[in-house]
N, C-alpha and C positions, 0 to 999 in steps of 0.2 A: 519410556520415555514421554513428556507432558511440558509442553513449550507453549506458555503461557506473554501474550501479546497484552501492554497495555499504552494507554494513547497518553504522551505530556506531551502536552499543550504547551506551557511555557518552552522544552527544546527544541520544537517547531516538529515533532519527530512521533514513529512507534517504537515504542523497543522491547526486545521477546528476551524470557531468562526462560533456560532448562528445570524441570524438573527443583525450582523451587532454590535457582541459586541467585546472588546477588547480585553474581557479577551477570553483563549484558552481553548474549549471546545473537542477536541480530537490530539493525535499527531500518528506517525510513524510514527519507527522509518527505519532507511534506510543503507545500505554499497555499493555505487554504484562503479561500477568498464565500462571501457569504452567497454565495453558487454551485463552486469546484475546490474541488480539494488537487492539487496538481502532484502528481511524485517524480521527488525530481532526483531521490538517493538513495540505495539501497545496500547494506554494507552486513554479509554473516562474514565473520573471521575463523580460517580453515578450520579452527580447532570444532565447527561446529556445524560445514559446511557439510549439505547433505543424511543433514538426520529434520529435515521437512520444518526448520527456522524460517527461512524465506520463504517460502508458503505457507503458512502460521501468519506473518506477517503482510501479505496481500492479504490472504484468504479475509482477516480481521479488519485490515485497512479497510477493503471493498466492504465489510458484511456494514463497518458502520459510518460510510460515506451514503451507504443507499435506506440505510433508519434516518439521515438525518438528510434525506433526498436532495446531495449533492451529484453531482454532477465529477467524471475524474477525466483528469490529463497526466495518461502516465508518461511522462518523458524519459524514466528513467529503462533503461530497458530491460530489466529484469522484471519490471508493473508487467509495462507491454509484451511479452513472451508468455509471463503467465498468463496475464489476459485472451489470448490468444488462441492457448492451451483450452481457457475455460469458454467457453459459448454463454455459458449459464453466469455474465458479469459481464459480458461486452454493451448489455443496454446501459449500464452506465457509463459508456463513453463518453464523453462533452466530442460535441461536431461543430463547428464551426461556422457560424452561419453564413451563407456565400450571399456575395452581392448582387446583388436583380437591379439591371439594368433597367431606365423605363424609359 
């Protein structure tokens, strides 16, 4: 089974399709700024669960964020959990600036 993932910027989401089908097998919605991409919602219909669709969405989205030099804010629990299990992507995580007292 081949999962193809593409960015659909006008919809502010990544879409996954399986084996060349036209039906969307999963989505990952985001909010993008010049420095940051926040992943806010991931959804995979039950008939596609357990087939690697969610992982393909996350991996593609994170690889593209890295290539674009963007930090990642995983507000979506699926993204946050996936990154926690894949330390090779943790360097992408957005870290807020701490307040410095004078």
